[in-house]
C-alpha positions in Angstrom: 97.4 148.7 104.4 95.5 146.1 102.5 94.0 143.2 104.6 92.8 141.2 101.5 94.8 138.2 100.4 95.8 137.8 96.8 95.0 134.5 94.9 98.4 133.0 95.7 97.9 133.6 99.4 94.4 132.2 99.3 95.6 129.0 97.6 98.5 128.7 100.1 96.1 129.0 103.0 93.7 126.4 101.5 96.7 124.0 101.1 97.7 124.7 104.7 94.2 124.1 106.0 93.9 120.8 104.1 97.2 119.6 105.5 96.8 120.6 109.1 93.5 119.2 110.4 91.9 120.0 113.7 93.6 118.9 116.9 93.0 115.3 117.9 93.5 113.2 121.0 93.6 109.7 122.2 92.5 109.2 125.8 94.4 112.1 127.5 97.2 112.3 124.9 96.8 115.4 122.8 98.2 115.3 119.2 99.8 118.1 117.4 98.6 118.7 113.8 100.1 116.7 111.0 102.6 119.0 109.4 105.2 118.9 106.7 107.8 118.6 109.5 106.1 115.6 111.1 105.8 114.1 107.6 109.6 114.4 107.2 110.1 112.7 110.6 107.7 109.9 109.8 109.7 109.3 106.5 113.0 109.5 108.3 112.1 106.8 110.8 110.6 104.6 108.1 107.0 104.7 109.4 105.1 102.4 107.0 101.9 104.3 107.4 103.6 107.1 105.4 106.2 105.2 103.4 104.1 102.2 102.4 105.3 98.7 102.0 105.2 95.7 104.4 105.6 96.5 108.0 107.5 94.3 110.5 105.4 95.8 113.3 102.2 97.6 112.4 101.5 98.5 116.1 104.8 100.2 116.3 104.0 102.3 113.2 100.7 103.4 114.9 102.4 104.2 118.2 105.4 105.9 116.6 103.0 108.1 114.6 101.2 109.2 117.8 104.6 109.7 119.6 105.8 111.9 116.8 102.7 114.0 117.1 102.4 114.2 120.9 105.8 113.9 122.6 107.8 117.1 123.1 108.9 118.1 119.5 112.5 118.8 120.4 112.8 115.3 121.9 111.1 113.7 118.8 113.5 115.5 116.5 116.6 114.5 118.4 115.5 110.9 118.8 114.7 110.5 115.1 118.4 110.5 114.2 119.0 107.2 116.0 116.9 104.1 115.4 117.7 102.7 118.8 117.0 105.9 120.6 113.8 106.4 118.7 112.5 102.9 119.4 113.4 103.2 123.1 111.6 106.6 123.4 108.5 105.2 121.6 108.5 102.1 123.8 108.8 104.2 127.0 106.2 106.7 125.9 103.8 103.9 124.8 103.1 103.0 128.4 100.7 106.0 128.4 98.2 104.0 126.2 96.3 100.8 126.6 96.5 98.1 123.9 92.7 98.7 123.3 93.6 102.3 122.3 95.4 101.0 119.2 92.2 100.5 117.2 91.0 104.0 117.9 94.4 105.4 117.2 94.6 103.6 113.8 91.2 105.0 112.7 92.2 108.5 113.8 95.6 108.3 112.0 93.8 107.2 108.8 91.5 110.2 109.1 94.5 112.6 109.8 96.5 111.3 106.9 93.5 111.1 104.5 92.5 114.7 105.3 96.1 115.8 104.5 95.6 114.7 100.9 98.3 111.9 101.1 97.4 108.4 100.4 97.5 106.3 103.5 99.7 103.2 103.3 98.6 99.9 104.9 101.2 98.6 107.4 99.4 95.2 107.6 101.6 92.2 107.2 99.4 89.3 106.0 102.4 87.0 105.5 101.7 86.7 101.7 103.7 88.2 98.9 102.0 89.1 95.7 102.4 87.4 92.4 105.8 87.9 90.7 107.6 89.5 93.6 110.9 88.0 94.7 111.1 87.4 98.5 114.6 88.9 98.4 
């Protein structure tokens, strides 16, 4: 049996290593790695850190990203199919963190997403629209 990897396997492993960074935590909340599955959930729930665009609630985007990567995965998957259920679950879960943890979480999320090779979107809402954009 040959234990050496071929070029395709090496490339696949390098992509995987780039997309799944080391484990992280905020306070006592341990985060699972950022994976293709969690990316899909972030997109499904409209997390602006991933999808880009103007966020109605940047703090919720940060907290929901952490929730997706730390709550029991089966619960996250089921809750992602209902906006109300997802919001309720994130709000209930968010009581584990202090408001002051949001800044640390934001920096950590930026590092996680950047190390994945994806461009990080800014969920900041500065109340201004750019040049020729219609407000509708």
